[in-house]
PDB file with SEQRES, HELIX, SHEET and CRYST1 records, atoms N, CA, C and O in Angstrom:
SEQRES   1 A   84  MET ARG LYS LEU LEU VAL LEU PHE VAL VAL ALA LEU CYS          
SEQRES   2 A   84  VAL VAL LEU LEU ALA GLY GLU VAL SER ILE TRP SER TRP          
SEQRES   3 A   84  ARG SER GLN ASP ALA ASP VAL TRP LYS GLN VAL GLU GLN          
SEQRES   4 A   84  GLU LEU ARG LYS MET GLY LYS ASP ILE LYS ILE ASN PHE          
SEQRES   5 A   84  THR ALA PHE ALA PRO THR GLU TYR ASP ALA LYS ILE THR          
SEQRES   6 A   84  VAL ALA LEU GLN THR GLY THR GLY PRO ASP ILE VAL TYR          
SEQRES   7 A   84  SER ARG LYS LEU PRO GLY                                      
HELIX    1 AA1 ARG A    2  VAL A   15  1                                  14    
HELIX    2 AA2 SER A   28  ASP A   30  5                                   3    
HELIX    3 AA3 ALA A   31  LYS A   43  1                                  13    
HELIX    4 AA4 PRO A   57  THR A   70  1                                  14    
SHEET    1 AA1 3 LYS A  49  ALA A  54  0                                        
SHEET    2 AA1 3 GLU A  20  SER A  25  1                                        
SHEET    3 AA1 3 ILE A  76  VAL A  77  1                                        
CRYST1    1.000    1.000    1.000  90.00  90.00  90.00 P 1           1          
ATOM      1  N   MET A   1       0.821  -1.193   0.000  1.00  0.00           N  
ATOM      2  CA  MET A   1       0.000   0.000   0.000  1.00  0.00           C  
ATOM      3  C   MET A   1       0.864   1.255   0.000  1.00  0.00           C  
ATOM      4  O   MET A   1       0.553   2.224  -0.693  1.00  0.00           O  
ATOM      5  N   ARG A   2       1.947   1.242   0.774  1.00  0.00           N  
ATOM      6  CA  ARG A   2       2.830   2.404   0.838  1.00  0.00           C  
ATOM      7  C   ARG A   2       3.434   2.699  -0.529  1.00  0.00           C  
ATOM      8  O   ARG A   2       3.547   3.857  -0.931  1.00  0.00           O  
ATOM      9  N   LYS A   3       3.821   1.646  -1.236  1.00  0.00           N  
ATOM     10  CA  LYS A   3       4.405   1.813  -2.572  1.00  0.00           C  
ATOM     11  C   LYS A   3       3.386   2.472  -3.502  1.00  0.00           C  
ATOM     12  O   LYS A   3       3.733   3.369  -4.271  1.00  0.00           O  
ATOM     13  N   LEU A   4       2.149   2.032  -3.433  1.00  0.00           N  
ATOM     14  CA  LEU A   4       1.107   2.620  -4.269  1.00  0.00           C  
ATOM     15  C   LEU A   4       0.919   4.093  -3.929  1.00  0.00           C  
ATOM     16  O   LEU A   4       0.728   4.917  -4.823  1.00  0.00           O  
ATOM     17  N   LEU A   5       0.972   4.425  -2.654  1.00  0.00           N  
ATOM     18  CA  LEU A   5       0.818   5.810  -2.237  1.00  0.00           C  
ATOM     19  C   LEU A   5       1.950   6.678  -2.773  1.00  0.00           C  
ATOM     20  O   LEU A   5       1.704   7.788  -3.246  1.00  0.00           O  
ATOM     21  N   VAL A   6       3.175   6.195  -2.706  1.00  0.00           N  
ATOM     22  CA  VAL A   6       4.319   6.953  -3.227  1.00  0.00           C  
ATOM     23  C   VAL A   6       4.176   7.164  -4.728  1.00  0.00           C  
ATOM     24  O   VAL A   6       4.391   8.269  -5.224  1.00  0.00           O  
ATOM     25  N   LEU A   7       3.820   6.122  -5.443  1.00  0.00           N  
ATOM     26  CA  LEU A   7       3.638   6.241  -6.877  1.00  0.00           C  
ATOM     27  C   LEU A   7       2.500   7.204  -7.203  1.00  0.00           C  
ATOM     28  O   LEU A   7       2.576   7.970  -8.163  1.00  0.00           O  
ATOM     29  N   PHE A   8       1.470   7.155  -6.412  1.00  0.00           N  
ATOM     30  CA  PHE A   8       0.331   8.032  -6.609  1.00  0.00           C  
ATOM     31  C   PHE A   8       0.734   9.497  -6.425  1.00  0.00           C  
ATOM     32  O   PHE A   8       0.331  10.354  -7.211  1.00  0.00           O  
ATOM     33  N   VAL A   9       1.511   9.781  -5.412  1.00  0.00           N  
ATOM     34  CA  VAL A   9       1.957  11.155  -5.164  1.00  0.00           C  
ATOM     35  C   VAL A   9       2.832  11.651  -6.303  1.00  0.00           C  
ATOM     36  O   VAL A   9       2.680  12.785  -6.757  1.00  0.00           O  
ATOM     37  N   VAL A  10       3.743  10.814  -6.765  1.00  0.00           N  
ATOM     38  CA  VAL A  10       4.601  11.204  -7.888  1.00  0.00           C  
ATOM     39  C   VAL A  10       3.752  11.488  -9.118  1.00  0.00           C  
ATOM     40  O   VAL A  10       3.934  12.506  -9.785  1.00  0.00           O  
ATOM     41  N   ALA A  11       2.837  10.597  -9.410  1.00  0.00           N  
ATOM     42  CA  ALA A  11       1.977  10.789 -10.577  1.00  0.00           C  
ATOM     43  C   ALA A  11       1.118  12.034 -10.434  1.00  0.00           C  
ATOM     44  O   ALA A  11       0.901  12.755 -11.408  1.00  0.00           O  
ATOM     45  N   LEU A  12       0.631  12.290  -9.237  1.00  0.00           N  
ATOM     46  CA  LEU A  12      -0.196  13.471  -9.013  1.00  0.00           C  
ATOM     47  C   LEU A  12       0.589  14.750  -9.278  1.00  0.00           C  
ATOM     48  O   LEU A  12       0.059  15.693  -9.867  1.00  0.00           O  
ATOM     49  N   CYS A  13       1.824  14.788  -8.856  1.00  0.00           N  
ATOM     50  CA  CYS A  13       2.672  15.959  -9.114  1.00  0.00           C  
ATOM     51  C   CYS A  13       2.858  16.175 -10.607  1.00  0.00           C  
ATOM     52  O   CYS A  13       2.804  17.308 -11.085  1.00  0.00           O  
ATOM     53  N   VAL A  14       3.074  15.111 -11.332  1.00  0.00           N  
ATOM     54  CA  VAL A  14       3.264  15.219 -12.772  1.00  0.00           C  
ATOM     55  C   VAL A  14       1.960  15.612 -13.456  1.00  0.00           C  
ATOM     56  O   VAL A  14       1.967  16.366 -14.429  1.00  0.00           O  
ATOM     57  N   VAL A  15       0.852  15.106 -12.951  1.00  0.00           N  
ATOM     58  CA  VAL A  15      -0.457  15.398 -13.532  1.00  0.00           C  
ATOM     59  C   VAL A  15      -0.742  16.893 -13.523  1.00  0.00           C  
ATOM     60  O   VAL A  15      -1.368  17.421 -14.443  1.00  0.00           O  
ATOM     61  N   LEU A  16      -0.296  17.546 -12.517  1.00  0.00           N  
ATOM     62  CA  LEU A  16      -0.535  18.984 -12.428  1.00  0.00           C  
ATOM     63  C   LEU A  16       0.142  19.723 -13.574  1.00  0.00           C  
ATOM     64  O   LEU A  16      -0.236  20.849 -13.899  1.00  0.00           O  
ATOM     65  N   LEU A  17       1.134  19.099 -14.183  1.00  0.00           N  
ATOM     66  CA  LEU A  17       1.866  19.729 -15.270  1.00  0.00           C  
ATOM     67  C   LEU A  17       1.491  19.200 -16.648  1.00  0.00           C  
ATOM     68  O   LEU A  17       1.732  19.874 -17.649  1.00  0.00           O  
ATOM     69  N   ALA A  18       0.911  18.016 -16.718  1.00  0.00           N  
ATOM     70  CA  ALA A  18       0.628  17.417 -18.021  1.00  0.00           C  
ATOM     71  C   ALA A  18      -0.566  16.468 -17.945  1.00  0.00           C  
ATOM     72  O   ALA A  18      -0.894  15.956 -16.875  1.00  0.00           O  
ATOM     73  N   GLY A  19      -1.216  16.236 -19.099  1.00  0.00           N  
ATOM     74  CA  GLY A  19      -2.326  15.312 -19.165  1.00  0.00           C  
ATOM     75  C   GLY A  19      -1.908  13.911 -19.549  1.00  0.00           C  
ATOM     76  O   GLY A  19      -2.679  12.960 -19.423  1.00  0.00           O  
ATOM     77  N   GLU A  20      -0.688  13.796 -20.015  1.00  0.00           N  
ATOM     78  CA  GLU A  20      -0.165  12.479 -20.404  1.00  0.00           C  
ATOM     79  C   GLU A  20       1.241  12.346 -19.839  1.00  0.00           C  
ATOM     80  O   GLU A  20       2.065  13.252 -19.960  1.00  0.00           O  
ATOM     81  N   VAL A  21       1.497  11.198 -19.220  1.00  0.00           N  
ATOM     82  CA  VAL A  21       2.775  10.967 -18.561  1.00  0.00           C  
ATOM     83  C   VAL A  21       3.359   9.660 -19.067  1.00  0.00           C  
ATOM     84  O   VAL A  21       2.667   8.644 -19.133  1.00  0.00           O  
ATOM     85  N   SER A  22       4.635   9.691 -19.424  1.00  0.00           N  
ATOM     86  CA  SER A  22       5.317   8.457 -19.825  1.00  0.00           C  
ATOM     87  C   SER A  22       6.271   8.039 -18.711  1.00  0.00           C  
ATOM     88  O   SER A  22       6.990   8.857 -18.138  1.00  0.00           O  
ATOM     89  N   ILE A  23       6.254   6.741 -18.425  1.00  0.00           N  
ATOM     90  CA  ILE A  23       7.075   6.174 -17.361  1.00  0.00           C  
ATOM     91  C   ILE A  23       7.806   4.968 -17.918  1.00  0.00           C  
ATOM     92  O   ILE A  23       7.202   4.093 -18.539  1.00  0.00           O  
ATOM     93  N   TRP A  24       9.123   4.929 -17.687  1.00  0.00           N  
ATOM     94  CA  TRP A  24       9.928   3.774 -18.114  1.00  0.00           C  
ATOM     95  C   TRP A  24      10.444   3.040 -16.896  1.00  0.00           C  
ATOM     96  O   TRP A  24      10.755   3.645 -15.870  1.00  0.00           O  
ATOM     97  N   SER A  25      10.530   1.720 -17.026  1.00  0.00           N  
ATOM     98  CA  SER A  25      11.032   0.881 -15.951  1.00  0.00           C  
ATOM     99  C   SER A  25      11.572  -0.427 -16.510  1.00  0.00           C  
ATOM    100  O   SER A  25      11.376  -0.747 -17.682  1.00  0.00           O  
ATOM    101  N   TRP A  26      12.239  -1.160 -15.671  1.00  0.00           N  
ATOM    102  CA  TRP A  26      12.631  -2.530 -16.001  1.00  0.00           C  
ATOM    103  C   TRP A  26      11.691  -3.496 -15.276  1.00  0.00           C  
ATOM    104  O   TRP A  26      11.776  -4.708 -15.475  1.00  0.00           O  
ATOM    105  N   ARG A  27      10.802  -2.971 -14.442  1.00  0.00           N  
ATOM    106  CA  ARG A  27       9.924  -3.790 -13.604  1.00  0.00           C  
ATOM    107  C   ARG A  27       8.551  -3.955 -14.258  1.00  0.00           C  
ATOM    108  O   ARG A  27       7.633  -3.180 -13.987  1.00  0.00           O  
ATOM    109  N   SER A  28       8.418  -4.941 -15.097  1.00  0.00           N  
ATOM    110  CA  SER A  28       7.141  -5.162 -15.792  1.00  0.00           C  
ATOM    111  C   SER A  28       6.002  -5.451 -14.819  1.00  0.00           C  
ATOM    112  O   SER A  28       4.837  -5.215 -15.140  1.00  0.00           O  
ATOM    113  N   GLN A  29       6.329  -5.959 -13.637  1.00  0.00           N  
ATOM    114  CA  GLN A  29       5.295  -6.285 -12.652  1.00  0.00           C  
ATOM    115  C   GLN A  29       4.599  -5.040 -12.090  1.00  0.00           C  
ATOM    116  O   GLN A  29       3.590  -5.171 -11.398  1.00  0.00           O  
ATOM    117  N   ASP A  30       5.112  -3.845 -12.368  1.00  0.00           N  
ATOM    118  CA  ASP A  30       4.489  -2.612 -11.869  1.00  0.00           C  
ATOM    119  C   ASP A  30       3.427  -2.048 -12.812  1.00  0.00           C  
ATOM    120  O   ASP A  30       2.809  -1.032 -12.495  1.00  0.00           O  
ATOM    121  N   ALA A  31       3.206  -2.669 -13.937  1.00  0.00           N  
ATOM    122  CA  ALA A  31       2.227  -2.153 -14.902  1.00  0.00           C  
ATOM    123  C   ALA A  31       0.845  -2.010 -14.278  1.00  0.00           C  
ATOM    124  O   ALA A  31       0.166  -1.007 -14.502  1.00  0.00           O  
ATOM    125  N   ASP A  32       0.425  -2.991 -13.505  1.00  0.00           N  
ATOM    126  CA  ASP A  32      -0.897  -2.929 -12.876  1.00  0.00           C  
ATOM    127  C   ASP A  32      -0.982  -1.811 -11.843  1.00  0.00           C  
ATOM    128  O   ASP A  32      -2.039  -1.205 -11.664  1.00  0.00           O  
ATOM    129  N   VAL A  33       0.123  -1.543 -11.168  1.00  0.00           N  
ATOM    130  CA  VAL A  33       0.143  -0.462 -10.178  1.00  0.00           C  
ATOM    131  C   VAL A  33      -0.141   0.864 -10.869  1.00  0.00           C  
ATOM    132  O   VAL A  33      -0.923   1.672 -10.368  1.00  0.00           O  
ATOM    133  N   TRP A  34       0.489   1.090 -12.012  1.00  0.00           N  
ATOM    134  CA  TRP A  34       0.282   2.356 -12.724  1.00  0.00           C  
ATOM    135  C   TRP A  34      -1.116   2.459 -13.311  1.00  0.00           C  
ATOM    136  O   TRP A  34      -1.659   3.556 -13.436  1.00  0.00           O  
ATOM    137  N   LYS A  35      -1.703   1.322 -13.674  1.00  0.00           N  
ATOM    138  CA  LYS A  35      -3.100   1.335 -14.111  1.00  0.00           C  
ATOM    139  C   LYS A  35      -4.004   1.764 -12.961  1.00  0.00           C  
ATOM    140  O   LYS A  35      -4.952   2.525 -13.156  1.00  0.00           O  
ATOM    141  N   GLN A  36      -3.703   1.269 -11.760  1.00  0.00           N  
ATOM    142  CA  GLN A  36      -4.476   1.649 -10.581  1.00  0.00           C  
ATOM    143  C   GLN A  36      -4.322   3.144 -10.287  1.00  0.00           C  
ATOM    144  O   GLN A  36      -5.297   3.825  -9.970  1.00  0.00           O  
ATOM    145  N   VAL A  37      -3.101   3.641 -10.396  1.00  0.00           N  
ATOM    146  CA  VAL A  37      -2.854   5.062 -10.156  1.00  0.00           C  
ATOM    147  C   VAL A  37      -3.662   5.895 -11.142  1.00  0.00           C  
ATOM    148  O   VAL A  37      -4.302   6.874 -10.758  1.00  0.00           O  
ATOM    149  N   GLU A  38      -3.630   5.505 -12.407  1.00  0.00           N  
ATOM    150  CA  GLU A  38      -4.389   6.230 -13.428  1.00  0.00           C  
ATOM    151  C   GLU A  38      -5.881   6.218 -13.100  1.00  0.00           C  
ATOM    152  O   GLU A  38      -6.547   7.246 -13.214  1.00  0.00           O  
ATOM    153  N   GLN A  39      -6.407   5.069 -12.695  1.00  0.00           N  
ATOM    154  CA  GLN A  39      -7.828   4.961 -12.348  1.00  0.00           C  
ATOM    155  C   GLN A  39      -8.181   5.861 -11.164  1.00  0.00           C  
ATOM    156  O   GLN A  39      -9.220   6.521 -11.165  1.00  0.00           O  
ATOM    157  N   GLU A  40      -7.317   5.881 -10.167  1.00  0.00           N  
ATOM    158  CA  GLU A  40      -7.579   6.714  -8.990  1.00  0.00           C  
ATOM    159  C   GLU A  40      -7.549   8.201  -9.354  1.00  0.00           C  
ATOM    160  O   GLU A  40      -8.354   8.984  -8.849  1.00  0.00           O  
ATOM    161  N   LEU A  41      -6.633   8.580 -10.217  1.00  0.00           N  
ATOM    162  CA  LEU A  41      -6.569   9.977 -10.650  1.00  0.00           C  
ATOM    163  C   LEU A  41      -7.823  10.360 -11.427  1.00  0.00           C  
ATOM    164  O   LEU A  41      -8.345  11.464 -11.273  1.00  0.00           O  
ATOM    165  N   ARG A  42      -8.293   9.460 -12.247  1.00  0.00           N  
ATOM    166  CA  ARG A  42      -9.523   9.729 -13.004  1.00  0.00           C  
ATOM    167  C   ARG A  42     -10.727   9.858 -12.070  1.00  0.00           C  
ATOM    168  O   ARG A  42     -11.612  10.680 -12.309  1.00  0.00           O  
ATOM    169  N   LYS A  43     -10.763   9.059 -11.018  1.00  0.00           N  
ATOM    170  CA  LYS A  43     -11.838   9.171 -10.033  1.00  0.00           C  
ATOM    171  C   LYS A  43     -11.824  10.542  -9.365  1.00  0.00           C  
ATOM    172  O   LYS A  43     -12.863  11.058  -8.955  1.00  0.00           O  
ATOM    173  N   MET A  44     -10.632  11.120  -9.264  1.00  0.00           N  
ATOM    174  CA  MET A  44     -10.491  12.443  -8.659  1.00  0.00           C  
ATOM    175  C   MET A  44     -10.795  13.555  -9.666  1.00  0.00           C  
ATOM    176  O   MET A  44     -10.692  14.739  -9.347  1.00  0.00           O  
ATOM    177  N   GLY A  45     -11.167  13.159 -10.879  1.00  0.00           N  
ATOM    178  CA  GLY A  45     -11.511  14.150 -11.888  1.00  0.00           C  
ATOM    179  C   GLY A  45     -10.337  14.618 -12.724  1.00  0.00           C  
ATOM    180  O   GLY A  45     -10.469  15.584 -13.475  1.00  0.00           O  
ATOM    181  N   LYS A  46      -9.198  13.964 -12.617  1.00  0.00           N  
ATOM    182  CA  LYS A  46      -8.015  14.325 -13.403  1.00  0.00           C  
ATOM    183  C   LYS A  46      -8.021  13.548 -14.712  1.00  0.00           C  
ATOM    184  O   LYS A  46      -8.118  12.320 -14.712  1.00  0.00           O  
ATOM    185  N   ASP A  47      -7.920  14.255 -15.812  1.00  0.00           N  
ATOM    186  CA  ASP A  47      -7.865  13.614 -17.124  1.00  0.00           C  
ATOM    187  C   ASP A  47      -6.413  13.295 -17.429  1.00  0.00           C  
ATOM    188  O   ASP A  47      -5.679  14.128 -17.961  1.00  0.00           O  
ATOM    189  N   ILE A  48      -6.006  12.085 -17.087  1.00  0.00           N  
ATOM    190  CA  ILE A  48      -4.600  11.704 -17.194  1.00  0.00           C  
ATOM    191  C   ILE A  48      -4.462  10.371 -17.903  1.00  0.00           C  
ATOM    192  O   ILE A  48      -5.268   9.460 -17.709  1.00  0.00           O  
ATOM    193  N   LYS A  49      -3.445  10.271 -18.714  1.00  0.00           N  
ATOM    194  CA  LYS A  49      -3.093   9.016 -19.380  1.00  0.00           C  
ATOM    195  C   LYS A  49      -1.671   8.680 -18.971  1.00  0.00           C  
ATOM    196  O   LYS A  49      -0.758   9.474 -19.196  1.00  0.00           O  
ATOM    197  N   ILE A  50      -1.472   7.517 -18.377  1.00  0.00           N  
ATOM    198  CA  ILE A  50      -0.142   7.069 -17.980  1.00  0.00           C  
ATOM    199  C   ILE A  50       0.311   6.006 -18.959  1.00  0.00           C  
ATOM    200  O   ILE A  50      -0.320   4.958 -19.092  1.00  0.00           O  
ATOM    201  N   ASN A  51       1.403   6.282 -19.639  1.00  0.00           N  
ATOM    202  CA  ASN A  51       2.002   5.333 -20.584  1.00  0.00           C  
ATOM    203  C   ASN A  51       3.207   4.680 -19.905  1.00  0.00           C  
ATOM    204  O   ASN A  51       4.301   5.243 -19.874  1.00  0.00           O  
ATOM    205  N   PHE A  52       2.984   3.487 -19.364  1.00  0.00           N  
ATOM    206  CA  PHE A  52       4.042   2.751 -18.663  1.00  0.00           C  
ATOM    207  C   PHE A  52       4.694   1.782 -19.635  1.00  0.00           C  
ATOM    208  O   PHE A  52       4.016   0.973 -20.269  1.00  0.00           O  
ATOM    209  N   THR A  53       6.017   1.871 -19.748  1.00  0.00           N  
ATOM    210  CA  THR A  53       6.760   0.971 -20.627  1.00  0.00           C  
ATOM    211  C   THR A  53       7.835   0.266 -19.818  1.00  0.00           C  
ATOM    212  O   THR A  53       8.661   0.908 -19.169  1.00  0.00           O  
ATOM    213  N   ALA A  54       7.818  -1.060 -19.860  1.00  0.00           N  
ATOM    214  CA  ALA A  54       8.833  -1.855 -19.178  1.00  0.00           C  
ATOM    215  C   ALA A  54       9.763  -2.472 -20.222  1.00  0.00           C  
ATOM    216  O   ALA A  54       9.320  -3.069 -21.203  1.00  0.00           O  
ATOM    217  N   PHE A  55      11.040  -2.312 -19.985  1.00  0.00           N  
ATOM    218  CA  PHE A  55      12.057  -2.883 -20.867  1.00  0.00           C  
ATOM    219  C   PHE A  55      12.720  -4.064 -20.171  1.00  0.00           C  
ATOM    220  O   PHE A  55      12.647  -4.197 -18.949  1.00  0.00           O  
ATOM    221  N   ALA A  56      13.359  -4.909 -20.947  1.00  0.00           N  
ATOM    222  CA  ALA A  56      14.110  -6.020 -20.363  1.00  0.00           C  
ATOM    223  C   ALA A  56      15.185  -5.438 -19.446  1.00  0.00           C  
ATOM    224  O   ALA A  56      15.854  -4.472 -19.812  1.00  0.00           O  
ATOM    225  N   PRO A  57      15.354  -6.021 -18.255  1.00  0.00           N  
ATOM    226  CA  PRO A  57      16.341  -5.488 -17.314  1.00  0.00           C  
ATOM    227  C   PRO A  57      17.743  -5.354 -17.917  1.00  0.00           C  
ATOM    228  O   PRO A  57      18.489  -4.442 -17.561  1.00  0.00           O  
ATOM    229  N   THR A  58      18.092  -6.246 -18.813  1.00  0.00           N  
ATOM    230  CA  THR A  58      19.426  -6.200 -19.416  1.00  0.00           C  
ATOM    231  C   THR A  58      19.576  -5.072 -20.429  1.00  0.00           C  
ATOM    232  O   THR A  58      20.697  -4.709 -20.784  1.00  0.00           O  
ATOM    233  N   GLU A  59      18.474  -4.517 -20.896  1.00  0.00           N  
ATOM    234  CA  GLU A  59      18.517  -3.425 -21.882  1.00  0.00           C  
ATOM    235  C   GLU A  59      18.218  -2.058 -21.278  1.00  0.00           C  
ATOM    236  O   GLU A  59      18.467  -1.030 -21.908  1.00  0.00           O  
ATOM    237  N   TYR A  60      17.688  -2.043 -20.069  1.00  0.00           N  
ATOM    238  CA  TYR A  60      17.151  -0.815 -19.495  1.00  0.00           C  
ATOM    239  C   TYR A  60      18.194   0.299 -19.339  1.00  0.00           C  
ATOM    240  O   TYR A  60      17.944   1.440 -19.729  1.00  0.00           O  
ATOM    241  N   ASP A  61      19.343  -0.026 -18.779  1.00  0.00           N  
ATOM    242  CA  ASP A  61      20.363   1.009 -18.554  1.00  0.00           C  
ATOM    243  C   ASP A  61      20.787   1.675 -19.856  1.00  0.00           C  
ATOM    244  O   ASP A  61      20.975   2.891 -19.900  1.00  0.00           O  
ATOM    245  N   ALA A  62      20.938   0.891 -20.909  1.00  0.00           N  
ATOM    246  CA  ALA A  62      21.321   1.450 -22.205  1.00  0.00           C  
ATOM    247  C   ALA A  62      20.214   2.353 -22.751  1.00  0.00           C  
ATOM    248  O   ALA A  62      20.501   3.410 -23.313  1.00  0.00           O  
ATOM    249  N   LYS A  63      18.966   1.951 -22.593  1.00  0.00           N  
ATOM    250  CA  LYS A  63      17.837   2.770 -23.057  1.00  0.00           C  
ATOM    251  C   LYS A  63      17.829   4.121 -22.345  1.00  0.00           C  
ATOM    252  O   LYS A  63      17.657   5.159 -22.983  1.00  0.00           O  
ATOM    253  N   ILE A  64      18.015   4.107 -21.032  1.00  0.00           N  
ATOM    254  CA  ILE A  64      18.009   5.346 -20.252  1.00  0.00           C  
ATOM    255  C   ILE A  64      19.192   6.226 -20.639  1.00  0.00           C  
ATOM    256  O   ILE A  64      19.043   7.442 -20.765  1.00  0.00           O  
ATOM    257  N   THR A  65      20.350   5.630 -20.827  1.00  0.00           N  
ATOM    258  CA  THR A  65      21.535   6.402 -21.218  1.00  0.00           C  
ATOM    259  C   THR A  65      21.302   7.121 -22.530  1.00  0.00           C  
ATOM    260  O   THR A  65      21.592   8.313 -22.640  1.00  0.00           O  
ATOM    261  N   VAL A  66      20.790   6.428 -23.514  1.00  0.00           N  
ATOM    262  CA  VAL A  66      20.517   7.050 -24.815  1.00  0.00           C  
ATOM    263  C   VAL A  66      19.458   8.142 -24.670  1.00  0.00           C  
ATOM    264  O   VAL A  66      19.588   9.214 -25.261  1.00  0.00           O  
ATOM    265  N   ALA A  67      18.425   7.878 -23.898  1.00  0.00           N  
ATOM    266  CA  ALA A  67      17.362   8.867 -23.704  1.00  0.00           C  
ATOM    267  C   ALA A  67      17.902  10.131 -23.051  1.00  0.00           C  
ATOM    268  O   ALA A  67      17.533  11.239 -23.442  1.00  0.00           O  
ATOM    269  N   LEU A  68      18.769   9.976 -22.066  1.00  0.00           N  
ATOM    270  CA  LEU A  68      19.349  11.142 -21.395  1.00  0.00           C  
ATOM    271  C   LEU A  68      20.268  11.927 -22.337  1.00  0.00           C  
ATOM    272  O   LEU A  68      20.290  13.157 -22.308  1.00  0.00           O  
ATOM    273  N   GLN A  69      21.011  11.219 -23.155  1.00  0.00           N  
ATOM    274  CA  GLN A  69      21.935  11.874 -24.088  1.00  0.00           C  
ATOM    275  C   GLN A  69      21.210  12.605 -25.210  1.00  0.00           C  
ATOM    276  O   GLN A  69      21.701  13.613 -25.717  1.00  0.00           O  
ATOM    277  N   THR A  70      20.057  12.105 -25.592  1.00  0.00           N  
ATOM    278  CA  THR A  70      19.350  12.693 -26.733  1.00  0.00           C  
ATOM    279  C   THR A  70      18.163  13.559 -26.333  1.00  0.00           C  
ATOM    280  O   THR A  70      17.556  14.211 -27.183  1.00  0.00           O  
ATOM    281  N   GLY A  71      17.831  13.572 -25.053  1.00  0.00           N  
ATOM    282  CA  GLY A  71      16.696  14.367 -24.592  1.00  0.00           C  
ATOM    283  C   GLY A  71      15.351  13.833 -25.053  1.00  0.00           C  
ATOM    284  O   GLY A  71      14.391  14.591 -25.195  1.00  0.00           O  
ATOM    285  N   THR A  72      15.282  12.533 -25.285  1.00  0.00           N  
ATOM    286  CA  THR A  72      14.052  11.930 -25.804  1.00  0.00           C  
ATOM    287  C   THR A  72      13.395  10.966 -24.821  1.00  0.00           C  
ATOM    288  O   THR A  72      12.545  10.165 -25.211  1.00  0.00           O  
ATOM    289  N   GLY A  73      13.772  11.037 -23.583  1.00  0.00           N  
ATOM    290  CA  GLY A  73      13.276  10.082 -22.608  1.00  0.00           C  
ATOM    291  C   GLY A  73      11.882  10.386 -22.106  1.00  0.00           C  
ATOM    292  O   GLY A  73      11.228  11.325 -22.561  1.00  0.00           O  
ATOM    293  N   PRO A  74      11.437   9.576 -21.160  1.00  0.00           N  
ATOM    294  CA  PRO A  74      10.099   9.719 -20.596  1.00  0.00           C  
ATOM    295  C   PRO A  74      10.066  10.829 -19.548  1.00  0.00           C  
ATOM    296  O   PRO A  74      11.082  11.458 -19.253  1.00  0.00           O  
ATOM    297  N   ASP A  75       8.884  11.052 -19.000  1.00  0.00           N  
ATOM    298  CA  ASP A  75       8.729  12.025 -17.924  1.00  0.00           C  
ATOM    299  C   ASP A  75       9.289  11.500 -16.610  1.00  0.00           C  
ATOM    300  O   ASP A  75       9.868  12.251 -15.826  1.00  0.00           O  
ATOM    301  N   ILE A  76       9.109  10.191 -16.375  1.00  0.00           N  
ATOM    302  CA  ILE A  76       9.558   9.556 -15.135  1.00  0.00           C  
ATOM    303  C   ILE A  76      10.335   8.296 -15.496  1.00  0.00           C  
ATOM    304  O   ILE A  76       9.913   7.525 -16.358  1.00  0.00           O  
ATOM    305  N   VAL A  77      11.480   8.090 -14.828  1.00  0.00           N  
ATOM    306  CA  VAL A  77      12.245   6.858 -15.001  1.00  0.00           C  
ATOM    307  C   VAL A  77      12.442   6.204 -13.638  1.00  0.00           C  
ATOM    308  O   VAL A  77      12.605   6.888 -12.627  1.00  0.00           O  
ATOM    309  N   TYR A  78      12.427   4.904 -13.623  1.00  0.00           N  
ATOM    310  CA  TYR A  78      12.824   4.167 -12.438  1.00  0.00           C  
ATOM    311  C   TYR A  78      14.349   4.217 -12.418  1.00  0.00           C  
ATOM    312  O   TYR A  78      14.998   4.047 -13.450  1.00  0.00           O  
ATOM    313  N   SER A  79      14.903   4.446 -11.257  1.00  0.00           N  
ATOM    314  CA  SER A  79      16.352   4.566 -11.165  1.00  0.00           C  
ATOM    315  C   SER A  79      16.919   3.434 -10.325  1.00  0.00           C  
ATOM    316  O   SER A  79      16.324   2.996  -9.341  1.00  0.00           O  
ATOM    317  N   ARG A  80      18.063   2.988 -10.738  1.00  0.00           N  
ATOM    318  CA  ARG A  80      18.799   1.997  -9.948  1.00  0.00           C  
ATOM    319  C   ARG A  80      19.942   2.734  -9.274  1.00  0.00           C  
ATOM    320  O   ARG A  80      20.269   3.864  -9.636  1.00  0.00           O  
ATOM    321  N   LYS A  81      20.534   2.095  -8.310  1.00  0.00           N  
ATOM    322  CA  LYS A  81      21.709   2.679  -7.673  1.00  0.00           C  
ATOM    323  C   LYS A  81      22.821   2.731  -8.709  1.00  0.00           C  
ATOM    324  O   LYS A  81      23.183   1.716  -9.304  1.00  0.00           O  
ATOM    325  N   LEU A  82      23.350   3.912  -8.914  1.00  0.00           N  
ATOM    326  CA  LEU A  82      24.396   4.079  -9.906  1.00  0.00           C  
ATOM    327  C   LEU A  82      25.771   3.871  -9.285  1.00  0.00           C  
ATOM    328  O   LEU A  82      25.948   4.112  -8.091  1.00  0.00           O  
ATOM    329  N   PRO A  83      26.745   3.428 -10.072  1.00  0.00           N  
ATOM    330  CA  PRO A  83      28.102   3.255  -9.534  1.00  0.00           C  
ATOM    331  C   PRO A  83      28.635   4.588  -9.025  1.00  0.00           C  
ATOM    332  O   PRO A  83      28.339   5.648  -9.576  1.00  0.00           O  
ATOM    333  N   GLY A  84      29.432   4.508  -7.955  1.00  0.00           N  
ATOM    334  CA  GLY A  84      30.073   5.722  -7.429  1.00  0.00           C  
ATOM    335  C   GLY A  84      29.140   6.512  -6.615  1.00  0.00           C  
ATOM    336  O   GLY A  84      29.512   7.564  -6.096  1.00  0.00           O  
TER     337      GLY A  84                                                      
END                                                                             
């Protein structure tokens, strides 16, 4: 429940700035959580579309690196502990 609340707060902050939010992760099991967040936001009267994309864990770091270098990434990224 706490995890859902944290995700909900993050999404709510982004919703105030945009009607559509893209989220990237390596955790495909979180797709249902983001669907729930979207449903709860809609119940609150927020017109929001959450586009959750999960990549293979072995490809995720490279995808994020390219997105950061080219400025083409999502609104929200899941982050892992970085070296150093």
